Structures are given as C-alpha cells and as structure tokens.
ZAFI-672268 format. One record per residue (C-alpha): z, y, x; residue in one letter. Coordinates in steps of 0.05 Angstrom, whole numbers, padded with zeros to 5 digits, always signed. Example, Ala and Ser with C-alpha at 12.3 -4.5 7.8 and 13.67 -1.06 7.14 Angstrom:
BEGIN
+00156-00090+00246a/+00143-00021+00273s/
REM end
This chain:
BEGIN
+05153+01941-00411m/+05200+02001-00419s/+05184+02064-00462e/+05182+02102-00399f/+05133+02056-00367a/+05089+02057-00429k/+05085+02132-00427a/+05072+02134-00348a/+05005+02087-00363d/+04988+02132-00425a/+04988+02196-00377a/+04945+02154-00324v/+04900+02130-00378d/+04890+02200-00399a/+04866+02226-00329k/+04797+02224-00307p/+04769+02163-00268l/+04791+02177-00195e/+04778+02107-00160l/+04732+02046-00171a/+04752+01984-00127v/+04689+01937-00120v/+04704+01863-00106l/+04644+01819-00096p/+04669+01751-00108t/+04643+01680-00101y/+04689+01615-00127n/+04748+01663-00133e/+04779+01649-00194r/+04846+01633-00174k/+04851+01700-00133n/+04831+01749-00187i/+04894+01753-00228a/+04941+01761-00168t/+04888+01817-00144m/+04895+01859-00204v/+04972+01855-00202e/+04972+01873-00131r/+04921+01930-00150l/+04965+01956-00211e/+05024+01958-00156t/+04983+01997-00109a/+04946+02041-00152l/+05010+02060-00191a/+04991+02141-00218g/+04923+02134-00197i/+04865+02131-00252a/+04827+02073-00227w/+04780+02010-00248e/+04762+01945-00210a/+04694+01921-00210i/+04689+01843-00202f/+04610+01830-00175v/+04607+01755-00184d/+04547+01713-00160d/+04549+01667-00220n/+04610+01625-00187s/+04610+01550-00215p/+04688+01559-00217d/+04684+01608-00273g/+04703+01670-00230t/+04667+01715-00280s/+04701+01681-00339d/+04765+01688-00310e/+04748+01766-00294a/+04728+01781-00369r/+04795+01742-00399r/+04835+01794-00356l/+04786+01854-00375a/+04804+01837-00455l/+04870+01849-00429e/+04864+01907-00383n/+04813+01953-00393p/+04813+01976-00317r/+04778+01912-00300v/+04705+01898-00305r/+04656+01838-00286c/+04583+01842-00268i/+04550+01771-00271q/+04495+01765-00224r/+04444+01708-00248i/+04391+01681-00206g/+04416+01729-00148r/+04463+01724-00084r/+04488+01762-00026g/+04549+01797-00012l/+04514+01867+00009a/+04472+01865-00050s/+04523+01851-00099a/+04570+01907-00064t/+04512+01960-00071i/+04504+01939-00143e/+04579+01948-00163g/+04587+02015-00125m/+04522+02040-00164c/+04553+02021-00235s/+04614+02060-00229t/+04624+02136-00256a/+04687+02145-00207a/+04679+02203-00156p/+04700+02159-00102v/+04689+02078-00090v/+04721+02028-00047a/+04702+01960-00023v/+04749+01906-00008m/+04750+01824-00010d/+04784+01792-00074a/+04814+01738-00030d/+04876+01776-00003h/+04858+01783+00065q/+04849+01857+00056h/+04916+01904+00039d/+04905+01944-00025p/+04969+01977-00008a/+04918+02025+00040l/+04874+02043-00021l/+04912+02109-00040p/+04910+02133+00032g/+04835+02121+00033m/+04831+02153-00030l/+04868+02218-00010a/+04827+02220+00058a/+04760+02219+00022v/+04779+02257-00041a/+04808+02319+00011s/+04738+02332+00037g/+04758+02325+00107q/+04728+02252+00117y/+04658+02224+00086d/+04689+02152+00097l/+04758+02112+00103a/+04757+02045+00127y/+04809+01991+00140a/+04801+01972+00217s/+04827+01902+00246r/+04825+01927+00315f/+04860+01995+00310a/+04923+02012+00337e/+04975+01983+00298g/+04928+01933+00265a/+04936+01853+00268s/+04896+01796+00266t/+04955+01742+00282e/+04959+01718+00206a/+04887+01706+00203w/+04897+01646+00249g/+04825+01650+00272r/+04823+01672+00351p/+04745+01647+00351d/+04725+01692+00291r/+04767+01749+00322v/+04726+01740+00394k/+04662+01736+00359a/+04680+01797+00317s/+04688+01834+00380g/+04626+01830+00401f/+04590+01837+00336a/+04629+01906+00333n/+04603+01923+00403r/+04534+01909+00388l/+04540+01947+00317a/+04565+02010+00350n/+04506+02013+00389r/+04459+02002+00333v/+04497+02054+00284t/+04513+02107+00343g/+04579+02109+00313v/+04642+02093+00359e/+04688+02053+00310l/+04737+02001+00327t/+04715+01954+00269d/+04644+01971+00249p/+04643+01905+00212m/+04699+01919+00167s/+04687+01900+00095g/+04744+01947+00071f/+04725+02017+00064f/+04717+02081+00017a/+04669+02134+00012l/+04648+02183-00048r/+04600+02151-00090t/+04548+02203-00095e/+04541+02201-00015a/+04528+02128-00026l/+04479+02140-00090r/+04438+02186-00049a/+04422+02133+00002d/+04430+02063-00044a/+04355+02065-00040h/+04352+02058+00031r/+04399+02006+00038l/+04369+01938+00059s/+04422+01895+00020g/+04412+01847+00071v/+04465+01808+00108g/+04542+01807+00091f/+04562+01876+00127k/+04553+01929+00079i/+04590+01986+00120l/+04544+01967+00184l/+04485+01980+00135d/+04512+02051+00114i/+04529+02072+00181l/+04458+02056+00207a/+04423+02083+00145t/+04455+02156+00140v/+04416+02209+00175e/+04485+02258+00176t/+04539+02231+00223p/+04600+02211+00177l/+04667+02240+00185r/+04706+02176+00190v/+04789+02172+00182k/+04813+02097+00205e/+04868+02062+00181f/+04904+02001+00211p/+04896+01935+00178l/+04945+01874+00179n/+04891+01825+00167f/+04916+01767+00131a/+04892+01687+00115a/+04848+01678+00059r/+04890+01658-00002a/+04843+01614-00050e/+04772+01603-00064g/+04708+01600-00019e/+04687+01648+00042s/+04626+01688+00028k/+04614+01679+00103l/+04583+01616+00116d/+04552+01580+00181r/+04489+01631+00173t/+04536+01688+00195v/+04513+01706+00260v/+04439+01699+00236f/+04446+01749+00178e/+04483+01802+00221f/+04418+01794+00265l/+04371+01799+00201v/+04413+01866+00181g/+04392+01892+00253l/+04326+01872+00244y/+04317+01906+00176d/+04348+01972+00201k/+04304+01976+00262w/+04232+01944+00240l/+04241+01927+00168g/+04199+01988+00141r/+04137+01959+00182f/+04143+01887+00170i/+04181+01861+00106p/+04247+01831+00126t/+04234+01763+00081r/+04168+01755+00113f/+04190+01765+00178a/+04246+01710+00176l/+04180+01665+00140f/+04145+01682+00194g/+04198+01667+00246t/+04214+01597+00217v/+04132+01587+00213g/+04134+01601+00291a/+04185+01548+00301l/+04149+01500+00255g/+04086+01517+00291a/+04116+01489+00352v/+04143+01430+00325l/+04068+01420+00289h/+04040+01424+00359m/+04079+01375+00394t/+04075+01324+00335v/+03995+01334+00340l/+04005+01322+00415a/+04045+01258+00408m/+03999+01229+00356v/+03936+01246+00388l/+03967+01217+00454h/+03987+01152+00416l/+03919+01145+00382f/+03884+01148+00455g/+03823+01171+00472a/+03791+01100+00467k/+03803+01097+00386f/+03784+01168+00378a/+03715+01163+00407l/+03696+01092+00407s/+03697+01059+00342h/+03711+01121+00299y/+03687+01196+00292p/+03717+01242+00338k/+03751+01277+00280e/+03784+01221+00252t/+03838+01217+00293a/+03849+01290+00296f/+03853+01289+00214i/+03909+01238+00220v/+03948+01272+00275a/+03942+01342+00236q/+03966+01308+00179t/+04027+01279+00196l/+04044+01340+00240a/+04030+01392+00183a/+04076+01344+00135m/+04130+01346+00188t/+04123+01419+00199a/+04128+01436+00127m/+04190+01392+00109s/+04223+01426+00177f/+04204+01497+00145n/+04231+01478+00075f/+04298+01468+00110v/+04303+01525+00152l/+04279+01573+00101n/+04332+01544+00053n/+04384+01548+00099e/+04363+01616+00131l/+04307+01657+00093t/+04330+01647+00026y/+04410+01636+00040a/+04430+01681-00014d/+04383+01634-00066k/+04402+01571-00025r/+04386+01503-00056l/+04455+01464-00057r/+04459+01387-00075g/+04413+01329-00062f/+04377+01335-00131v/+04362+01414-00124p/+04342+01402-00050i/+04301+01344-00074a/+04269+01386-00126r/+04257+01445-00082g/+04228+01405-00028w/+04178+01376-00081a/+04162+01444-00103k/+04150+01469-00037f/+04104+01416-00018t/+04069+01426-00073a/+04055+01499-00073t/+04040+01490+00002c/+03993+01437-00012a/+03930+01482-00016f/+03952+01516+00047g/+03960+01449+00079m/+03895+01426+00056l/+03856+01496+00075a/+03899+01490+00144n/+03870+01414+00150i/+03803+01433+00127g/+03783+01502+00169v/+03819+01473+00236s/+03774+01403+00230t/+03713+01444+00220a/+03729+01485+00276l/+03736+01415+00319v/+03671+01394+00290r/+03637+01456+00316v/+03662+01447+00386g/+03735+01479+00392f/+03789+01457+00427h/+03834+01418+00375p/+03901+01466+00394y/+03873+01534+00380p/+03835+01504+00322s/+03903+01479+00294a/+03930+01547+00306i/+03876+01575+00260v/+03887+01533+00206g/+03971+01544+00213i/+03957+01624+00211v/+03907+01614+00147l/+03961+01573+00109a/+04024+01615+00130s/+04002+01673+00079v/+03989+01625+00025w/+04056+01590+00039n/+04094+01652+00039f/+04073+01675-00029a/+04073+01615-00075l/+04140+01587-00037s/+04172+01655-00058s/+04160+01657-00126k/+04160+01581-00148f/+04213+01553-00096v/+04266+01606-00090w/+04240+01649-00145g/+04235+01723-00105k/+04166+01736-00093y/+04163+01780-00025g/+04231+01806-00039a/
REM end
C-alpha cells in the first residue's frame, strides 16, 4: 500500500462512523472476504463498518468473519447461538451499531455494494427517511438472477405487500435498504422479527409515512453459500402478514401451533373414523365394552396426529429452530411425544369419559384435542425447540 493510500485510510479512520452495513449470514464462509473487499472499494472515503450476523453456521462463517476482523477493524461479527431467522438477525445487527445510518444487504453478492454511497447520501441529506434498491424499478434488471419463477412470485408478493403497508413501491420485498439508525431503534420493539423480509416489517410498523428514495438494482446470481430463503418462504411471508394484522391479539407462534394442530385434528378425526369403521359395530358392541374400540381408535388417531404435528411444527412453526438430520429429528420426535404424552392421556381420558356418559364419539374427541393442545404447546415449545411461547 502506498503512503498516499495509507494517509487516506488514516484520514477516514479519524472520521466519526457514518455507515454500518448489516449482513445476515448462514453458511456464507466463501463470500465473506470478497464481500469485504467489495465494500472497501465501494465505500472508499466513507467511515463504515460491516456487521456480519451469523446464525451459528456449521461451515465456520463466523470464524471467517472473526479472522477478517483481526486484520480489518471495520469488520465485526455477531454469532447467534440457539436462534435463527433472517429478520431477527437483521434487527439484532441494526441495533448493535452506533453509526447514524444503517444499511442491510445480503452477503451472497446478489446486492451491489456500489449503490451504498448513494443510499447513504440520500438518507444523510435529511430529504429521505429510507433508501432502497429495487429489482423492478426502471433501469433495474433480474436477468443475471436466472430465476424467472422467483421473479414472478416476487411480483405477486410485492403487490400484496403494497396493499398491507399502504406504501406503493416497486419492490417492497427488497432486502437491500438503508435508513437512519435512530428511526429503526425507535420502532425496534414493535417489529415482529418474524419471516424473512425486514423491510416489509418496517414499512408495516412505522406510523408516519416514510419518504423513500428508490435505486434501480441489477440483481445478480448468488455467488456461494446457502440461500436463507428455503421452501417455507411463502409460508413465512404469510406469517409476517399475520403478525402485523393479528399478532398483538394472538401470539404468532401460538397461532401457528394452533393452525398445525387444526390440520392434525382433521387427520385425527379421519384416522378415528377409519379405525372405528374397521373395528365394526359387531366387535365394538358385542364381546367388548362399548368404549374399547373407541380407546384403541382414539389412541391410534392421537399418535398419528401427534407425529404429523411434529413434522409440520418442525418445518413451519419453528422454522427458525428447525431440527435437521436423522438423529436430531428422531430425538426431537421422541421429546415431542414424551412432552405430549400427558396431553394425549388427558385427551384420551376426557374424551373416553364423555363417551361413557353418552356423548357422541366425535365431539368427545374434539374436546380431548382442545384440552391437550395447550399442554402440548407449552411443553414442546420449551423442551423440543427451546422457545417458550416466543
């Protein structure tokens, strides 16, 4: 490095921090160093820091970020243990900086850091509250992305998001934006942190309409690493909308658990009807007490529904804590069935008692399901996925 370059760097280092760039990561080890290089080029002359918020990536992303931090004081790393989720990681990173302006972007090189100086200038000028990069603005392009299916899906999601937020943007689902940090912190406690699009969360949360500056983005293909948007992306989008509309009345996690439980209840009743039919009236009413066939059928139905609920809850309700791999899933299923055992026994016992006093089997089964659901949610949240009611 030349003496002139060293002097220029020293001058920048002496300036107050102007911009923090938050980059949520998961399995992005190979992208970190090249992203820092691109940030250094794009933000020359600006006092900045890069905050990599890593959800404990198994590929050592956080180790790589810390290695770079030893060489470059502009780099910081937040390694989250026992927590996952793009939106919550982004909020955590944005609240950790002292910079007056904070930007959010992906570390996978799909977002062009060359837009950052313009976004910073727009927000710092005081003329705009938020600057964001749009994949669908005039002059933007998604050709390099090579995913026409995702482009079409994003277009639909954007239209729906505009209706929810009341703000007409060409790309409210963008993950590349900048705003004043104090504005973010003022509403951070009201953000849901659910789902994957934090910009949508911000737009739907703030009470005063934001003055927005749009920048066209040439959206690139992913370089390396694992996409943070998996097959549950549409589900998480709908979850985010639910949380903004009804989350203050019914906790989102419980609502998800209840929705999965409702699907499980349909399966439960289906299995119950099938088993009762297979037993037949002759077996149930002649040689054995009336409730014997029902006990067997209800037990099989409850076990089937419980396994079904575990799978869906693992994939959807607790997507941010999802168990992966055969052994963790098998262990999780065992814990789930164990913690739900009392609920299942209460389910069977109460519903059987109702049958004995003359109630119809199906309404009796529903009463048992409702009674067991509260227990199942409380215990499984704590001991299977480690988040009590969160």
